C-alpha positions as a Markdown table, in Angstrom:
| # | Residue | x | y | z |
|---|---|---|---|---|
| 1 | Unk | -26.2 | 24.7 | -4.2 |
| 2 | Unk | -27.1 | 23.3 | -7.6 |
| 3 | Unk | -29.1 | 20.1 | -8.2 |
| 4 | Unk | -27.5 | 17.2 | -10.0 |
| 5 | Unk | -29.4 | 17.9 | -13.2 |
| 6 | Unk | -28.4 | 21.7 | -13.0 |
| 7 | Unk | -24.8 | 20.5 | -12.5 |
| 8 | Unk | -25.0 | 18.4 | -15.6 |
| 9 | Unk | -26.3 | 21.2 | -17.6 |
| 10 | Unk | -23.6 | 23.6 | -16.4 |
| 11 | Unk | -20.9 | 20.9 | -17.1 |
| 12 | Unk | -22.2 | 20.6 | -20.6 |
| 13 | Unk | -22.4 | 24.4 | -21.1 |
| 14 | Unk | -18.8 | 25.1 | -20.0 |
| 15 | Unk | -17.3 | 21.8 | -21.3 |
| 16 | Unk | -16.5 | 20.4 | -17.9 |
| 17 | Unk | -16.1 | 16.8 | -17.6 |
| 18 | Unk | -15.3 | 14.2 | -14.9 |
| 19 | Unk | -13.2 | 11.0 | -14.9 |
| 20 | Unk | -13.4 | 8.1 | -12.5 |
| 21 | Unk | -10.1 | 7.0 | -11.0 |
| 22 | Unk | -9.2 | 3.8 | -9.3 |
| 23 | Unk | -7.9 | 4.2 | -5.8 |
| 24 | Unk | -6.1 | 1.2 | -4.2 |
| 25 | Unk | -6.5 | 0.8 | -0.4 |
| 26 | Unk | -4.4 | -1.0 | 2.0 |
| 27 | Unk | -5.5 | -0.8 | 5.7 |
| 28 | Unk | -6.2 | 3.0 | 6.0 |
| 29 | Unk | -3.8 | 4.0 | 3.3 |
| 30 | Unk | -4.9 | 5.1 | -0.2 |
| 31 | Unk | -2.7 | 4.9 | -3.3 |
| 32 | Unk | -3.2 | 6.1 | -6.8 |
| 33 | Unk | -1.4 | 3.1 | -8.4 |
| 34 | Unk | -1.4 | -0.6 | -7.6 |
| 35 | Unk | 2.4 | -0.9 | -7.5 |
| 36 | Unk | 2.7 | 1.5 | -4.6 |
| 37 | Unk | 0.0 | -0.3 | -2.6 |
| 38 | Unk | 1.6 | -3.6 | -3.3 |
| 39 | Unk | 5.1 | -2.3 | -2.2 |
| 40 | Unk | 3.8 | -1.0 | 1.1 |
| 41 | Unk | 1.7 | -4.2 | 1.8 |
| 42 | Unk | 4.6 | -6.5 | 0.9 |
| 43 | Unk | 7.1 | -4.5 | 3.0 |
| 44 | Unk | 4.9 | -4.5 | 6.0 |
| 45 | Unk | 3.9 | -8.1 | 5.8 |
| 46 | Unk | 7.5 | -9.3 | 5.0 |
| 47 | Unk | 8.7 | -7.2 | 7.9 |
| 48 | Unk | 6.2 | -8.7 | 10.3 |
| 49 | Unk | 7.3 | -12.3 | 9.3 |
| 50 | Unk | 10.9 | -11.4 | 9.9 |
| 51 | Unk | 10.1 | -10.0 | 13.4 |
| 52 | Unk | 8.1 | -13.2 | 14.1 |
| 53 | Unk | 11.0 | -15.4 | 13.1 |
| 54 | Unk | 13.6 | -13.3 | 14.9 |
| 55 | Unk | 11.6 | -14.0 | 18.2 |
| 56 | Unk | 12.0 | -17.7 | 17.6 |
| 57 | Unk | 15.8 | -17.5 | 18.0 |
């Protein structure tokens, strides 16, 4: 296994680069974009409210 410094040297030598990416998490789910996370969270929470109100009837 290469050290972190060796890895940097090899990355520079071969033109390899890395990019950081934001991951959105909701409960144990992971999403690449915010809108997907929001849609799932809203559906789940809105669905829970409907179930709660249905039990009041």
